[in-house]
C-alpha positions, 0 to 999 in steps of 0.5 A: 499500499502506498499513499499520496498526500496532497498537502495543498487541499489536505487530502490523502489518496490511498492506492495499491501498486504492484511494482516498486519504483522503476529506474526513472523513479516513475510510480504507476498507480490507478489515480487520475489527477490534473495538478497536485502540488506539495505531494509526498509519497510513502512506499513501505518504510520509505518516504519520498518528500518530492514528487510531481504528478504529470498533468492529465496523466493517469497514474504516473508519479515522478519522484524527483528528489536525489536518491542513492540509486542516482549514484554508482558504486564508482561514485566519488563520495558517500550518500548519507541519509539525514534525520529529516529524511532527505539524502546528502552527498559527502565527497571523498578527500582529494586527490583521486586515483586517476588513470591517464589516457592518451586522450587526456595527455593530449588535452593536457599538452594542448592546454599547457601550450595555449596557456604558456603562450598566453603567459608569455604575452602577459609578461611582455605587455608594455603596461602589465595593468593595461588590459586587466580591467576589461578582462576582469569585468568581462569575467564578472559579467559572464560568471554572474550571468551563469547565476542568472543576472542580466547585466551586460558588460556595457551596463557595468562600464557605465555604472562604474564610470557614473560614480556613486553620486550620480548613479540613478536608482532606475536605468541601470539593471539591479544586477549591475551591483552584483556584477560590480561586487564580483569585480571588487571581490576578484581584485581584492583577492588578487591584492590579498594574494601578496599577503595570504595564500589561497585558504579558507580564510581568504575564501571567506573574505572574498565572499563577504566582498561578493555578497555585500549590499546585494541580493543574498546579503542576508545569507551570512556573507563571509561565513560558511553555512550552518544549515543544509543547502541544495542544488536544483531548478529555480524555485526548487526545495530541498525536497525536489533538489537535483543534488544535496551537498554535505551537511554542515558537520561533514562540510567543515571536514571536507573543507579542511581536507580541501585546504590541505590539498591546496597547500600539500605538494603534489606530482599532479600537473597544476592544471589537473589540480585546478580541475580537481579543486574546482569540482571539490569546491562546487560539490562542497558548496560551502555558502548559502549563496554565491558558491558558483561565482566564488568557485569560478573566481578561485580558478583565476586566483589559483592560476596567478597563485601557482605562477601559471600566469603573472597577470589575470588574463584567463577566465573560464566563465565564457566557456562554462557559460557557452557550454552550461548544460555540459558544465553541470552534467560533467560536475554531477557525473563525478559525484554520481559515477566517479567520471574524472576523465570527462570532467578533467578533459572538459576543464582542459578544453576550457583552458585551451579555448579561453587561452586562445581567445584571450591571446586574440582579444589581447592582440586586437586591443594592443593593435588598437592602442598602437594605432591610437598612440601613433596617430597622436604621437605624429601629431605631437600631442602632449604626454597627457593625452597619451596617458588618457588614451592608455587609461581607456584600455583600463576603463573605456567609459569615462567622465570628466571628473573621473579623468581628472582624478585619475590623471591628477589634473584639473577638470578643465584640462581633463575636459579639453583632452577628452574633447580631443579624443571626441574630435578624433572619433576615439570617444563619443558622448553617450548620455545626451545630457549637459551635466554628468556626461559620460564618454565611451570608446565603442571600439574598445568595448566592442572587442572586449564584449564580443563573443568567441565567435565574433573575436576575429574582428580584423584590423582596428578601424582607422581613427579620425585625424585630430583637429 
């Protein structure tokens, strides 16, 4: 005998079922219904707190909560039942026993080559910090987009250029504040690496920066969770979650092991270690909110911390966002079946793809900078104007007060130099206002904002001759 209890209308339907749940957790019964919400299925001594009934489909109830049967014997961890009736997954400590294949070796070699080329380019930049700003902001936008934010890179540039005193409450999408926090968290983490290794302490500090004053800031920013969280479709509950991370006690043990793995000497190649570490952080899910963004941010920090890059030019969020279903499925497959090879191969593919993308994008920006500088050097323009041109590659949307502050000049001098760039076709005023005007370099924004498929933009357009 099994019962289906519909909590919303306080009725219990009794029915008999000759068979147990099938492999897809579909329970067949002689019951006709339209839509039942909040169902609970009891079968024998088992309680399934998350079910949905197919509308207008007689006798089929789909159990959607995570179950031990989702996991094979090769799973990377243990599935533990909690007193509340749900199951949770506790991962093993890293590293796993890997069995390298020629395919994986080839993917590692390709990723190493592409990353080494990018690292060489970063070391030879005329100004090491010249292109960091746009790359960091592009990562902030794309990593946040994976979590559902709608802000664009242009939104972020305009939000930051406007300054706190003139940012309107309306106009910019509310998600922009979350993206701006990602920039601050990443920049803070890169600066803190000079004093502190990647550690649980640093991770908490970065999380506090990420969540400050935005949606989710009530969910204990900067503190590891003390309650159960879960992963699943938007609006799902613990009962119908696709995946349930470790309970708080086991979570802290897993985090301790994770930190030891980060600091322990290892014969594993650094990129393999990065792939392992990213999976482990995501599966532990130590915060009530912001886990995905922090996990992807850690990749950038570890690339610099491990000495693989001297400047933070490589970010994987663009790759993960383009292949979002595969990103999630590869992570889940490690937990369910222990399929490390597929996940590591996917991660290495992302390293190679985004390294090549960063090389192309950097080359286009450097070519555009050279064209701008050549134009003004030939016109015997002041060094101040050349400094303003370089500043655009760090922040391609600018205001007169911000330019004056950055260049340490008067607002009158800043305005005169900005108007020279407007006359040359490098900047354009974009607000149409008399006050609080903003000026944007659309050519720079176009290169930074382009998707991978559009990055082959050819030679930079020739700017107008200065008047």
